[in-house]
VOLUMMI-114372 format. One line per field, with one value per residue (C-alpha): residue in three letters; chain; x, y, z. Coordinates in nm, 4 decimals. Each point is the difference from the previous one (the first is absolute). Last residue first. Layout:
<nuros>
residuo	(ALA	...)
cadena	(A	...)
u	(X	...)
v	(Y	...)
w	(Z	...)
</nuros>
This chain:
<nuros>
residuo	(MET	VAL	GLY	LEU	ILE	PHE	ARG	ARG	TYR	LYS	LEU	TYR	PHE	ALA	TYR	ASP	VAL	TYR	LYS	ALA	ARG	LYS	ILE	TYR	TYR	SER	VAL	SER	PRO	ALA	LEU	PRO	LYS	ARG	GLU	VAL	ILE	GLY	ASP	GLU	VAL	ILE	ILE	SER	LEU	ALA	ASP	SER	GLY	ALA	GLY	SER	GLY	PHE	SER	VAL	VAL	LEU	ILE	ARG	GLU	GLY	PRO	LYS	ALA	HIS	ASP	LEU	VAL	ASN	ALA	LEU	GLY	VAL	LEU	SER	ALA	ALA	ALA	TYR	THR	ASN	GLY	ILE	GLU	GLY	SER	LEU	LEU	GLY	LEU	LYS	LEU	GLN	GLU	PRO	THR	PHE	GLY	LEU	ILE	GLU	ALA	MET	ARG	GLN	PRO	PHE	LYS	VAL	ASN	PRO	GLN	HIS	PHE	VAL	VAL	TYR	ASN	PHE	ASP	GLY	PRO	ARG	LEU	GLY	THR	GLU	GLU	MET	LEU	GLY	ARG	ALA	ALA	GLY	GLU	ILE	HIS	GLN	PHE	TYR	ALA	PRO	GLU	GLY	THR	PHE	ARG	PHE	THR	HIS	MET	PRO	PHE	LYS	GLU	GLY	GLU	ARG	ARG	TRP	PHE	ASP	PRO	THR	ASP	SER	VAL	TYR	SER	TYR	THR	HIS	GLU	ILE	THR	ALA	VAL	SER	GLU	ARG	SER	LEU	PRO	GLY	LEU	LEU	TYR	ALA	ALA	ALA	GLY	ALA	ALA	ALA	THR	TYR	GLU	LEU	GLU	ASP	GLY	PRO	ARG	GLY	GLN	ALA	THR	ASP	THR	GLY	ILE	GLY	MET	GLY	TYR	LYS	ILE	VAL	GLY	SER	SER	ILE	LEU	SER	ALA	VAL	SER	ILE	VAL	ALA	THR	THR	GLY	ALA	LYS	CYS	ALA	PHE	GLU	MET	ASP	ILE	GLY	TYR	LEU	LYS	ARG	SER	LEU	GLY	LEU	ALA	GLU	ALA	ILE	VAL	THR	ALA	SER	PRO	LYS	VAL	ALA	TYR	PRO	PRO	SER	GLU	SER	GLY	ILE	TYR	LEU	ALA	GLU	VAL	LEU	SER	PRO	ASP	ILE	ARG	ALA	ARG	LYS	LEU	ALA	ASN	LYS	ALA	ALA	GLU	TYR	ALA	MET	THR	LEU	SER	ASP	GLU	ASP	PRO	GLY	PRO	LEU	SER	LYS	SER	LYS	ILE	PRO	ALA	LYS	GLU	GLY	GLY	LYS	THR	HIS	VAL	ARG	ALA	ILE	GLU	LYS	ALA	GLU	ILE	ARG	TYR	VAL	PRO	ILE	TYR	ALA	GLY	TYR	GLY	TYR	ILE	SER	ALA	ILE	GLY	LYS	MET)
cadena	(A	A	A	A	A	A	A	A	A	A	A	A	A	A	A	A	A	A	A	A	A	A	A	A	A	A	A	A	A	A	A	A	A	A	A	A	A	A	A	A	A	A	A	A	A	A	A	A	A	A	A	A	A	A	A	A	A	A	A	A	A	A	A	A	A	A	A	A	A	A	A	A	A	A	A	A	A	A	A	A	A	A	A	A	A	A	A	A	A	A	A	A	A	A	A	A	A	A	A	A	A	A	A	A	A	A	A	A	A	A	A	A	A	A	A	A	A	A	A	A	A	A	A	A	A	A	A	A	A	A	A	A	A	A	A	A	A	A	A	A	A	A	A	A	A	A	A	A	A	A	A	A	A	A	A	A	A	A	A	A	A	A	A	A	A	A	A	A	A	A	A	A	A	A	A	A	A	A	A	A	A	A	A	A	A	A	A	A	A	A	A	A	A	A	A	A	A	A	A	A	A	A	A	A	A	A	A	A	A	A	A	A	A	A	A	A	A	A	A	A	A	A	A	A	A	A	A	A	A	A	A	A	A	A	A	A	A	A	A	A	A	A	A	A	A	A	A	A	A	A	A	A	A	A	A	A	A	A	A	A	A	A	A	A	A	A	A	A	A	A	A	A	A	A	A	A	A	A	A	A	A	A	A	A	A	A	A	A	A	A	A	A	A	A	A	A	A	A	A	A	A	A	A	A	A	A	A	A	A	A	A	A	A	A	A	A	A	A	A	A	A	A	A	A	A	A	A	A	A	A	A	A	A	A	A	A	A	A	A	A	A	A	A	A	A	A	A	A)
u	(-6.4008	0.1052	0.1254	-0.2337	-0.2928	-0.1718	0.0462	-0.3687	-0.0103	0.1526	-0.2355	-0.2996	0.1417	0.0091	-0.3490	-0.1632	-0.0566	-0.3099	0.0204	-0.2460	-0.0872	-0.3516	0.1063	0.2252	-0.2723	-0.2559	0.2165	-0.0247	0.2870	0.0686	-0.1609	-0.3556	-0.0846	0.1229	-0.2861	-0.2921	0.1773	0.0444	-0.3553	0.0776	-0.0443	-0.0318	0.2325	-0.0418	0.3188	0.0436	0.3426	0.0334	0.2402	0.1949	0.2639	-0.1533	-0.1066	-0.3589	-0.1430	-0.3385	-0.1204	-0.3448	-0.1059	-0.2472	-0.1592	-0.0283	0.1765	-0.0262	0.1904	0.1109	0.3794	-0.0149	-0.1271	0.2888	0.2473	-0.1559	0.0532	0.3613	0.0309	-0.1607	0.2525	0.3147	0.1642	-0.0872	-0.0764	-0.2321	-0.1102	-0.0465	-0.3400	-0.1770	0.1818	-0.1773	-0.2732	-0.0350	-0.2563	-0.2324	-0.0092	-0.2911	-0.1900	0.0573	-0.1758	0.1544	-0.1357	0.3211	-0.0127	-0.1123	0.2815	0.2500	-0.1275	0.0505	0.3409	0.1137	-0.1451	0.1903	0.3563	0.2673	-0.2231	0.0329	-0.3413	-0.1419	-0.3508	-0.2031	-0.3020	0.0337	-0.2735	-0.1861	0.2791	-0.0554	0.1766	0.0014	0.3590	0.1615	-0.2255	0.0494	0.3766	0.0049	-0.2363	0.2299	0.3207	-0.1340	-0.1671	0.3225	0.1953	-0.2272	-0.0593	0.3603	0.1795	-0.2234	-0.1214	0.0774	0.3745	0.0352	-0.0728	0.1984	0.3327	0.2295	0.3623	0.1664	0.2638	0.3648	0.1090	0.2926	-0.1882	-0.3149	-0.3154	-0.3441	-0.3709	-0.2771	0.1816	-0.2676	0.1396	-0.2860	-0.0925	-0.2899	0.0403	-0.2603	-0.0092	-0.2305	-0.0861	0.2548	-0.1043	-0.0314	0.1272	0.0819	-0.1867	-0.2076	0.3246	0.1581	0.3783	0.2090	0.0337	0.1540	-0.1136	0.1923	-0.0984	0.2175	-0.0257	0.1157	-0.1616	-0.0068	-0.3292	0.0680	0.3551	-0.1366	-0.1210	0.3629	0.1370	0.2583	0.0368	-0.2151	0.1768	-0.1824	0.1093	-0.1136	-0.0841	-0.2028	0.0789	-0.0682	0.0848	0.0374	-0.1097	-0.0291	0.2368	0.0193	-0.3466	-0.1486	-0.2524	0.2757	0.2199	-0.3101	-0.0849	0.3546	-0.0439	-0.3453	0.1350	0.2970	-0.2307	-0.2194	0.3009	0.1440	-0.3305	0.1158	0.2984	0.0650	0.3203	0.0831	0.2810	0.0611	0.0551	-0.0828	0.1411	0.1736	0.1735	-0.3374	-0.1215	0.1555	-0.1867	0.3132	0.1650	-0.3095	-0.0381	0.3600	-0.0092	-0.3257	0.1315	0.2420	0.3340	0.0157	-0.1592	-0.0364	-0.2584	-0.2893	-0.2580	-0.2120	-0.1033	-0.1289	0.1680	-0.0205	0.1056	-0.0196	0.0880	-0.1749	0.0435	0.2861	-0.2439	-0.1900	-0.3684	-0.2361	-0.1578	-0.1142	0.3398	0.1712	-0.2086	0.0854	0.3706	-0.0370	-0.1515	0.2876	0.2626	-0.1586	0.0103	0.3685	0.0815	-0.2097	0.1814	0.0064	0.2652	-0.0788	-0.3743	-0.2055	-0.2913	-0.3752	-0.2394	-0.2614	-0.3389	0.0042	-0.0874	0.1359	-0.2397	0.0267	0.3706	0.0814	0.2120	0.2074	0.3059	0.0835	-0.3521	-0.1145	0.2233	-0.1512	-0.3529	0.0691	0.0713	0.3245	0.0076	0.2507	-0.0831	0.1048	-0.2622	0.0467	-0.2267	-0.0288	-0.1591	0.0125	-0.1235	-0.1192	-0.1100	0.1084	-0.1428	-0.3648	-0.2599	-0.0866)
v	(-3.1658	0.1508	0.3576	0.1397	-0.0381	-0.2695	-0.2680	-0.1049	0.0756	0.3403	0.0738	-0.0877	0.2065	0.3019	-0.0776	0.0061	-0.2982	-0.1732	-0.2723	-0.2865	-0.2467	-0.0483	-0.1809	-0.2471	-0.0931	-0.0226	-0.2655	-0.2124	-0.0778	-0.3707	-0.2833	0.1399	-0.1704	-0.3475	-0.0976	0.0884	-0.0518	-0.3708	-0.0760	0.0620	0.2951	-0.1045	0.1572	0.0450	0.1380	0.2091	0.0971	0.2860	0.0925	0.2687	0.1547	0.1515	-0.2402	-0.0381	-0.1966	-0.1650	-0.1349	-0.1586	-0.0878	-0.2609	-0.0188	-0.3346	0.1085	0.3749	0.2943	0.3189	-0.0299	-0.2235	0.2995	0.2134	-0.2715	-0.0189	0.3739	-0.0428	-0.2761	0.2157	0.2777	-0.1909	-0.0101	0.3715	0.1703	0.2468	0.2689	-0.0305	0.1543	0.0125	-0.3172	-0.2120	-0.1772	-0.3568	0.0823	0.1921	-0.2203	-0.2286	0.3016	0.1968	-0.2818	-0.2368	-0.0320	-0.0325	0.3490	0.1593	-0.1653	0.1183	0.3575	-0.0073	-0.1633	0.2751	0.2919	-0.0485	0.0066	-0.2487	-0.2578	-0.3627	-0.1508	-0.1621	-0.1491	-0.1063	-0.2182	-0.1888	-0.2192	0.3082	0.0745	-0.3424	-0.3331	-0.2770	-0.0810	0.0265	0.2848	0.1909	-0.0279	0.1177	0.2877	0.1245	-0.0439	0.1676	0.2811	0.0697	-0.0071	0.2178	0.2573	0.0636	-0.0006	0.0517	0.2459	0.1562	0.0625	-0.0268	0.3623	0.1286	-0.1502	-0.0649	0.0295	-0.1404	0.1845	-0.0703	-0.1147	-0.2423	-0.2827	0.1329	0.0791	-0.0821	0.0855	-0.0335	-0.2219	-0.2720	-0.3440	-0.2195	-0.1963	-0.1764	-0.2228	-0.2206	-0.1466	-0.2355	-0.1162	0.1937	-0.1005	0.2238	0.0542	-0.3677	-0.2434	-0.1288	-0.1253	-0.0318	-0.0189	0.3096	0.3697	0.2903	0.3274	0.3284	0.3623	0.3076	0.3779	0.3163	0.2651	0.1337	0.1957	0.3748	-0.0439	-0.1970	0.3225	0.1101	0.2990	-0.2036	-0.3359	-0.2726	-0.3051	-0.0721	-0.3163	-0.3547	-0.3370	-0.3065	-0.3198	-0.3715	-0.2549	-0.3764	-0.3083	-0.3669	-0.0111	-0.1817	-0.1523	0.1438	0.2095	0.1404	0.1057	0.1456	0.2069	0.1413	0.1083	0.1481	0.2073	0.1280	0.0820	0.1963	0.2062	0.0494	0.1487	0.3596	-0.0207	-0.3546	-0.0883	-0.2887	-0.0541	-0.3671	-0.2380	-0.3696	-0.0979	-0.2842	0.2430	0.0192	0.3409	0.1888	0.3245	0.2110	-0.2655	-0.0439	0.3774	0.0473	-0.3001	0.1137	0.3512	-0.1245	0.1761	0.1370	0.3455	0.0298	0.2023	-0.1723	0.2432	-0.1908	-0.2657	-0.3565	-0.2219	-0.3797	-0.1893	-0.3790	-0.2666	0.1266	-0.2670	0.1910	0.2858	-0.2198	0.0584	0.2150	0.1271	0.3279	0.0859	-0.1189	0.2377	0.2894	-0.0768	-0.0112	0.3490	0.1392	-0.1756	0.1214	0.3571	-0.0318	-0.1353	0.2501	0.2871	0.1633	0.1855	0.3521	-0.0609	-0.1539	0.1875	-0.0388	0.2011	0.2698	0.1079	-0.2026	0.0555	0.3584	0.2450	0.2813	-0.0688	-0.0154	0.3098	0.2468	-0.2293	0.0848	0.0470	-0.2925	-0.2369	0.1345	-0.0345	-0.3653	-0.0613	-0.1609	-0.2998	-0.1656	-0.3024	-0.2588	-0.2592	-0.3688	-0.2931	-0.3543	-0.3274	-0.3445	-0.3488	0.0677	-0.3264	-0.1624	-0.0902	-0.0648	-0.2667	-0.1628)
w	(13.9228	0.3319	-0.0396	0.2617	-0.2422	-0.2090	0.2640	-0.0013	0.3716	-0.0645	-0.2870	0.2171	0.2856	-0.2309	-0.1353	0.3423	0.2259	0.1341	0.2649	-0.0502	0.2791	-0.1400	-0.3187	0.1794	0.2485	-0.2809	-0.1657	0.3131	0.2362	0.0677	0.2012	-0.0169	-0.3345	0.0908	0.2334	-0.2275	-0.3342	0.0778	-0.1114	-0.3685	-0.2382	-0.3653	-0.2590	-0.3757	-0.1497	-0.3165	-0.1342	-0.2488	-0.2771	-0.1841	-0.0416	0.3047	0.2721	0.1120	0.2910	0.0311	0.3357	0.0340	0.3541	0.1271	0.3447	0.1769	0.3175	0.0688	-0.1490	0.1779	0.0270	-0.3079	-0.1995	0.1252	-0.0987	-0.3472	-0.0472	0.1104	-0.2606	-0.2715	0.0581	0.1008	-0.3431	-0.0427	0.3318	-0.1742	0.2435	0.3775	0.0741	-0.3364	-0.1045	0.2593	-0.1989	0.1279	0.2676	-0.2369	-0.3100	0.0924	0.1370	-0.3215	-0.1873	-0.2535	-0.3536	-0.2015	-0.1520	0.3276	0.1941	-0.2603	0.0305	0.3759	-0.0362	-0.2444	0.1981	0.3266	-0.1281	-0.1069	0.1709	-0.1056	0.0562	0.3133	0.0013	0.3011	0.0731	-0.3258	-0.1496	-0.1246	-0.2474	-0.1646	0.0404	-0.2601	0.0908	-0.3442	-0.1131	0.3265	-0.0253	-0.3606	0.0779	0.2744	-0.2009	-0.3142	0.1943	0.1873	-0.3237	-0.2104	0.2728	0.1031	-0.3351	-0.3038	0.1124	0.3349	-0.0232	-0.3793	-0.0928	0.2960	-0.1027	0.2973	0.1027	0.3110	0.2046	0.0774	-0.3462	-0.0062	-0.1698	-0.1673	0.1938	-0.1390	-0.0055	-0.2598	-0.2500	-0.0523	-0.0846	0.1200	0.3127	0.1761	0.3059	0.1721	0.3506	0.1910	0.3541	0.2026	0.3507	0.3057	0.3536	0.0547	0.2228	-0.2912	-0.1544	-0.3438	0.0180	0.0745	-0.0746	0.1899	-0.1556	0.0174	-0.0633	-0.0498	-0.0189	-0.1750	-0.2202	-0.3576	-0.0182	-0.0123	-0.1284	-0.2933	-0.1581	-0.0327	0.1909	0.1869	-0.1811	0.1530	0.1434	0.3266	0.1792	-0.0702	0.1560	-0.1019	0.1873	-0.0529	0.2698	-0.0015	0.1912	-0.1013	-0.2983	-0.3352	0.0445	-0.3192	0.1948	0.2223	-0.2912	-0.1697	0.3082	-0.0060	-0.3629	0.0677	0.2910	-0.2018	-0.2933	0.2407	0.1082	-0.3491	-0.1165	0.0436	-0.2371	-0.1117	0.1818	0.2339	0.2506	0.0813	0.2863	-0.0201	0.3368	0.1734	0.2363	0.1766	0.1149	0.2900	-0.0672	-0.0522	-0.2172	-0.2174	-0.0358	-0.1142	-0.2347	-0.1622	-0.0716	-0.2627	-0.0643	-0.3568	-0.0241	0.3772	0.1919	-0.1817	-0.1432	-0.2536	0.2494	0.0280	0.2585	-0.0117	0.3129	-0.0046	0.2558	0.3140	0.2696	0.1664	0.0660	0.2521	-0.0732	0.2055	-0.3236	0.1552	0.1418	-0.3183	-0.2119	0.2322	-0.0280	-0.3799	-0.0052	0.2056	-0.2151	-0.3229	0.1339	0.0853	-0.3453	-0.1987	0.1698	0.3421	0.2031	-0.1269	0.0367	-0.2774	-0.1553	0.0322	-0.2135	0.0521	-0.1302	-0.3229	-0.3688	0.0060	-0.1667	0.2556	0.0395	-0.3710	-0.0377	0.1948	0.0171	0.3589	0.1359	-0.2153	0.1967	0.3221	-0.1437	-0.0740	0.3655	0.1154	0.2275	0.2358	0.2179	-0.2556	-0.0983	0.0854	-0.0704	0.1270	-0.0923	0.1563	-0.0779	-0.3564	-0.1592	-0.3257	-0.3409	0.0784	0.0654	0.3326)
</nuros>
């Protein structure tokens, strides 16, 4: 059996609250009719990237059916940690009851931090350093009020518990490929509350160049072609970018459909492609192959080729599906949105 490591459990979490793009446009009187999504998720007043990561990780553990004390690595990718200095990994590890003998680390690389966390943990397993580990992508919305990002910047988390190669697992990561360059399309300096972006770099050469580079690089190294994949998941800052990327690379709309969730929940940043992957796994069958390609501003992409294993059948029902979290939406108006984001009532 070939591969790097197997996925024993996966889990996602999407907050219950949503705000529609047309509600944001009602306040700012622009962009609603052209907004790249219909609605987006946002954290409640008692939620942040830590609490969402914990919920996703619990779901991954339920599906993995592995004693938490056996997990010896926890890598968390996020660009919205609640603490500037204190690590998130220690909080989550303590709450989950993971091993004290732990490789715990917080990772940053914009929206590809989540896939990088998963690849890093898989590498520790492949090299024999640990037996089980977990990679998480989690983020909360950071768009400045009135900015274009406010229509898409959302919240969510996804977690993957990895272990040694096994047919009884959920899936196997068979190959990975990363592609990076110094492309200043999106950034936030120390001390600044909101990120900045340059429109002329957002699509080209940022998003499209890096995702294409990672996807083609993986396919060249493995000898795989678009037709060899049953599903493809791209990073999804909006709906149009992944659709165009699929067309460029030769994937069909049907291959992309299950992994494209941004129209309903927005861009969940470090969790975006991992939540998309979770939704695909909720529907996938043994033997099917998935291509996942993330994108992180700054810029870079991770590509992962994943084969679904026999264990998906019995493990899938053991935790809530992505569709469950999407369907339980509660919509709020702009005033509640500001309150939950702590922009009003004197809480900043």
